[in-house]
C-alpha positions as CSV (number, residue, x, y, z in Angstrom):
1,X,0.0,0.0,0.0
2,X,1.4,3.4,-1.0
3,X,1.9,6.6,0.9
4,X,-1.3,8.1,-0.4
5,X,-3.4,5.1,0.5
6,X,-1.8,4.6,3.9
7,X,-1.3,8.2,5.1
8,X,-3.3,10.7,3.1
9,X,-6.5,8.8,2.2
10,X,-7.3,7.7,5.8
11,X,-7.2,11.3,6.9
12,X,-9.5,12.4,4.0
13,X,-11.9,9.5,4.7
14,X,-12.0,10.2,8.4
15,X,-12.9,13.8,7.8
16,X,-15.4,13.0,5.1
17,X,-17.2,10.4,7.2
18,X,-17.4,12.6,10.2
19,X,-19.8,15.2,8.7
20,X,-22.8,16.0,11.0
21,X,-25.3,14.7,8.4
22,X,-23.5,11.3,8.4
23,X,-23.5,11.2,12.2
24,X,-27.2,11.7,12.2
25,X,-27.6,8.8,9.8
26,X,-25.4,6.5,11.8
27,X,-27.5,7.4,14.9
28,X,-30.6,6.1,13.1
29,X,-29.3,2.5,12.6
30,X,-26.3,1.6,14.8
31,X,-28.1,1.7,18.2
32,X,-30.3,-1.2,17.0
33,X,-27.3,-3.5,16.9
34,X,-27.2,-6.2,19.6
35,X,-25.3,-9.3,20.6
36,X,-22.1,-10.2,18.7
37,X,-21.7,-7.5,16.1
38,X,-19.7,-7.6,12.9
39,X,-19.0,-4.1,11.5
40,X,-17.8,-4.1,7.9
41,X,-15.4,-1.3,7.2
42,X,-15.1,0.1,10.7
43,X,-12.7,2.8,9.4
44,X,-11.7,5.2,12.2
45,X,-14.5,4.1,14.5
46,X,-17.2,6.8,13.9
47,X,-19.9,4.2,14.8
48,X,-18.5,3.3,18.2
49,X,-20.2,6.1,20.1
50,X,-23.6,5.0,18.7
51,X,-23.6,1.4,20.0
52,X,-25.8,0.6,23.0
53,X,-23.3,-1.1,25.4
54,X,-26.2,-2.7,27.3
55,X,-27.2,-4.7,24.2
56,X,-23.9,-5.4,22.5
57,X,-21.6,-8.2,23.7
58,X,-18.6,-7.0,21.5
59,X,-17.9,-5.7,18.0
60,X,-15.7,-7.4,15.4
61,X,-14.3,-4.5,13.4
62,X,-13.4,-5.6,9.9
63,X,-11.0,-2.9,8.5
64,X,-8.3,-3.8,6.0
65,X,-6.5,-0.4,6.1
66,X,-3.7,-0.1,8.6
67,X,-4.0,3.7,8.2
68,X,-7.7,3.6,9.2
69,X,-7.0,1.3,12.2
70,X,-4.4,3.8,13.3
71,X,-6.9,6.6,13.0
72,X,-9.4,4.6,15.1
73,X,-7.2,4.2,18.2
74,X,-8.7,7.1,20.1
75,X,-12.2,6.1,19.4
76,X,-11.5,2.5,20.3
77,X,-9.9,3.5,23.6
78,X,-12.9,5.6,24.5
79,X,-15.5,3.1,23.3
80,X,-18.0,1.6,25.8
81,X,-18.0,-1.6,23.8
82,X,-15.1,-4.1,23.2
83,X,-13.6,-4.0,19.7
84,X,-11.9,-7.1,18.2
85,X,-10.1,-6.1,15.0
86,X,-10.3,-8.2,11.8
87,X,-7.9,-7.0,9.1
88,X,-8.9,-8.9,6.0
89,X,-10.7,-7.2,3.0
90,X,-14.5,-6.9,3.2
91,X,-14.8,-9.7,0.7
92,X,-13.3,-12.1,3.2
93,X,-14.9,-12.5,6.6
94,X,-12.8,-14.8,8.9
95,X,-15.7,-15.9,11.1
96,X,-17.6,-19.2,11.3
97,X,-21.1,-19.6,9.8
98,X,-23.8,-18.1,12.0
99,X,-21.3,-16.3,14.3
100,X,-22.8,-12.8,14.3
101,X,-26.1,-11.6,15.7
102,X,-25.9,-8.2,13.9
103,X,-24.0,-7.0,10.8
104,X,-23.5,-3.2,10.6
105,X,-22.7,-1.7,7.2
106,X,-22.4,2.1,7.1
107,X,-20.8,4.1,4.2
108,X,-18.8,1.1,3.2
109,X,-20.5,-0.9,0.4
110,X,-19.6,1.9,-2.1
111,X,-15.9,1.0,-1.9
112,X,-15.9,-2.8,-1.6
113,X,-14.5,-4.1,-4.9
114,X,-16.4,-7.4,-5.0
115,X,-19.6,-6.2,-3.3
116,X,-21.5,-9.4,-4.1
117,X,-18.9,-11.7,-2.5
118,X,-18.7,-9.4,0.5
119,X,-22.5,-9.5,1.0
120,X,-22.6,-13.2,0.6
121,X,-20.0,-13.5,3.3
122,X,-22.1,-11.3,5.6
123,X,-25.1,-13.5,4.9
124,X,-23.0,-16.6,5.8
125,X,-21.8,-15.4,9.2
126,X,-25.2,-13.8,10.2
127,X,-27.2,-16.1,12.5
128,X,-30.7,-17.1,11.6
129,X,-32.9,-14.3,12.9
130,X,-30.0,-11.9,12.9
131,X,-30.2,-8.5,11.2
132,X,-28.1,-6.4,8.7
133,X,-28.3,-2.8,9.6
134,X,-27.2,-0.5,6.8
135,X,-26.8,3.1,5.8
136,X,-25.1,3.8,2.5
137,X,-25.0,6.4,-0.2
138,X,-25.6,5.3,-3.8
139,X,-27.5,5.8,-7.0
140,X,-29.9,8.8,-7.1
141,X,-33.5,8.5,-8.3
142,X,-33.3,11.6,-10.5
143,X,-32.0,11.2,-14.1
144,X,-30.0,14.4,-14.1
145,X,-28.2,13.5,-10.9
146,X,-27.5,10.0,-12.1
147,X,-26.0,11.4,-15.3
148,X,-23.5,13.4,-13.1
149,X,-22.8,10.4,-11.0
150,X,-21.9,8.4,-14.1
151,X,-19.8,11.2,-15.5
152,X,-17.8,11.8,-12.2
153,X,-17.5,8.3,-11.0
154,X,-14.3,7.1,-12.8
155,X,-12.3,10.0,-11.4
156,X,-14.0,9.9,-8.0
157,X,-13.1,6.2,-7.5
158,X,-9.4,7.0,-8.1
159,X,-9.2,9.7,-5.5
160,X,-11.7,8.4,-3.0
161,X,-10.3,5.0,-2.2
162,X,-12.5,3.1,-4.7
163,X,-15.8,4.8,-3.6
164,X,-18.5,4.4,-6.2
165,X,-21.2,7.1,-6.4
166,X,-23.8,5.1,-8.2
167,X,-24.2,1.7,-6.6
168,X,-27.8,0.4,-6.6
169,X,-27.7,-0.3,-2.8
170,X,-31.1,-2.1,-2.3
171,X,-30.5,-4.3,-5.4
172,X,-27.0,-5.1,-4.2
173,X,-28.2,-6.1,-0.7
174,X,-30.9,-8.4,-2.1
175,X,-28.5,-9.9,-4.6
176,X,-26.3,-10.9,-1.6
177,X,-29.1,-13.0,-0.2
178,X,-30.8,-10.6,2.1
179,X,-34.4,-9.6,2.3
180,X,-34.9,-5.9,3.0
181,X,-37.5,-5.4,5.8
182,X,-37.1,-1.7,6.4
183,X,-35.9,0.9,3.8
184,X,-35.8,4.7,3.7
185,X,-34.0,6.9,1.3
186,X,-33.5,10.6,0.6
187,X,-30.9,13.3,-0.3
188,X,-28.8,14.4,2.6
189,X,-26.7,17.6,3.0
190,X,-24.0,18.0,0.4
191,X,-23.6,17.7,-3.4
192,X,-26.6,15.8,-4.8
193,X,-24.4,13.5,-6.8
194,X,-22.8,12.2,-3.6
195,X,-25.6,12.6,-1.0
196,X,-28.4,10.2,-1.9
197,X,-28.6,7.7,0.9
198,X,-30.4,4.5,1.7
199,X,-30.8,3.2,5.3
200,X,-32.7,0.4,6.9
201,X,-32.7,-3.3,8.0
202,X,-32.5,-6.6,6.2
203,X,-32.4,-10.2,7.3
């Protein structure tokens, strides 16, 4: 991993993922997590403050970037829930079948290279009756915004760590073997090409 990916990009992602609008979105989904939790793409630990420690046994934090794990140290030290790091890519989940009670996926699916394999792995490790809690940005419903997403996406991916602006989030989740039970979506604060978000619950 080069200097940009290990030193510069983690700082940019940490700042970008800490916007107030994104914190409000995290607060809508993360507190519902319970039991043994697998968080995909933990990053610098923005979600940690939102976990309900009375309901969560511990959190497996899957984060392949050493730079992001380094950024997370302060948040992990201050966390009310135990964090157990997993450093493989999101496409590989080193857990047994039916290990997790909850999978948490926030602002991560956009940048996973093989999103289908990653979601299938999440489905594999989630216990029967468990829940996937998600909050992701993706394809906008308006044609003019989608046009800009398509136009900007190639360059955006190169500078934003593989982030895709136009992933069809609900379709991706269902293709991975999940059934969406709750779904909301809307534009958040920020440029419309990067701010259409989906959030909800699947099992």
